[in-house]
N, C-alpha and C positions, 0 to 999 in steps of 0.2 A: 864367884860373880853370883847378885841377886838373881833367883830368879822373875820378882815385881820389877825393879828396876829392868830387865834386861825385853822386858814385855814393852815392855813404860819406852822408852828407845824405837821397838820393832814396831807400835803403833804410835810413832810421832809422823809428824807431816813431811813426806820429802821430798828433795828438791826433783819432781819434771823434767826436770830440761836434763838435767846433770845426767837421771837415770831414765834414761831413753836412747841418752846418746851411749852413757854406756853397752846400751842393754843393741841399741846399732853397731853399735862396733866388736865387740864381741861376740854379735852371729856370722860380722862379716868378718872376720878373722875366724870362725866356723866353714865359710862355705872357702876362702885362701886356703884352710888347710886340705881346705877335704879331694880341693887341684891337684892347687900345688907337686901335695905331699904324700895325693894319696890317688888322684889322678896322673899326672903329667910322666910318672913311671910310666905302665899301659894304658896311654893314653889313647894305643894299636891294638887294643886286646878289647877298651871298654867301649868306643867310639867310630873305630876305622873301618878299610873299609872289609879287612879280616874276622871285623871284630866276635868274638864267642860269645856274645848275644844274641842273638836274634830279635829281629822286627814284628811289632805289635801290630797287630790290626786292627782298625780306627774304622767308629760308623767316620764315614764323608762330612763333614761341621767343620766350615770354619776354624774354631773358638779347639777347638781335636790336631788342625796341621799346623794350627802356630805351638802349638804347645809342643807333640808333641814332628815337631818341624826334622830334626835327625831322625827314624825307624824311616824317609821312606829316602829309597836307593843312589835318587837323585842330588838325597840333598847329602849326606852322610857324609861326605868329604870336606866339610862347610863345617864342624866341629874347633877348629883349631878359632874359629872367631866365637865362637861361648864360650871358650874357657879365656879371651881375651874381654868382652863384653864384658863381667859381673867388676872385673876392674879396672873396666873403665869410670862404670860408671860409681866406683868409691874414689876415684881418686878425680869427681864431678862432688861428692859429698865434700871432702876434705875439704879441699876448692872456696865449698861454696856458694860452687854456681852448677845454678838447675840443678839442685836436689832432691825436689820430686823423681825430676825427668832420670838421676843419676842410678836414685832407688829404683824406680822399674827398672832399668838397664840390669843393677843388680837382681835382680825378681826375676825376669824372662830370662836373663844367660842360664840363674844357674837349674832353672825350672827347666829351658828347658836342652841342657847338660846332661841332669839328673831325670830326668826319664826314658833320656836313651834306653841310661845300665839299674831298669828298672827293677833289676829282675836281683840287685844290690842296698833296694832300698828299704832301709827301716823306719818302723816309726820318731823315727829318729829327724828324722830325711822329710817327708812328709811332715812337723812341727814345724820342722827351718822357715820351709813352702808357706807355710801360712806364717809366722813373722814376719819375713820376710816383705810379702804381700803387703799385710797392718804392717807393716815399717813404710811405704810411698806415701799411708793418709797421714803418718804419724808427724808431722809437726815439731822435732827436734830445739827447734831455738823462735826464743823466746822475744815477743811484741816490742816491748820496753826499755 
């Protein structure tokens, strides 16, 4: 393939709606994979009562209380809710109902769930959290 033609094709205009749609569902596939394939087989060791991960201590701010919800010993049994929450958000987006709220559910559920397993997080997980946050505000549906 001619390099000049490849550069011309790549620098051309993209269909923004389709690009955002593929980005969104690609990231949601990563979230689903992380929860179903990686998390559920060892859910009790990650989030349960006898977790191998020690809870973190953090400043007493309401923002930390939301994201670090599962670090509190009293709330540890709530982790199944945060396993289901991203899938509820994905279903809302799939059926094009309350898409921003659905994206917020995916972001919050994933952030709360993954922040409990902070010892296993990598740069990719943090990048995923940032992109999921941005997807709350990006509208993939055109007005026309």
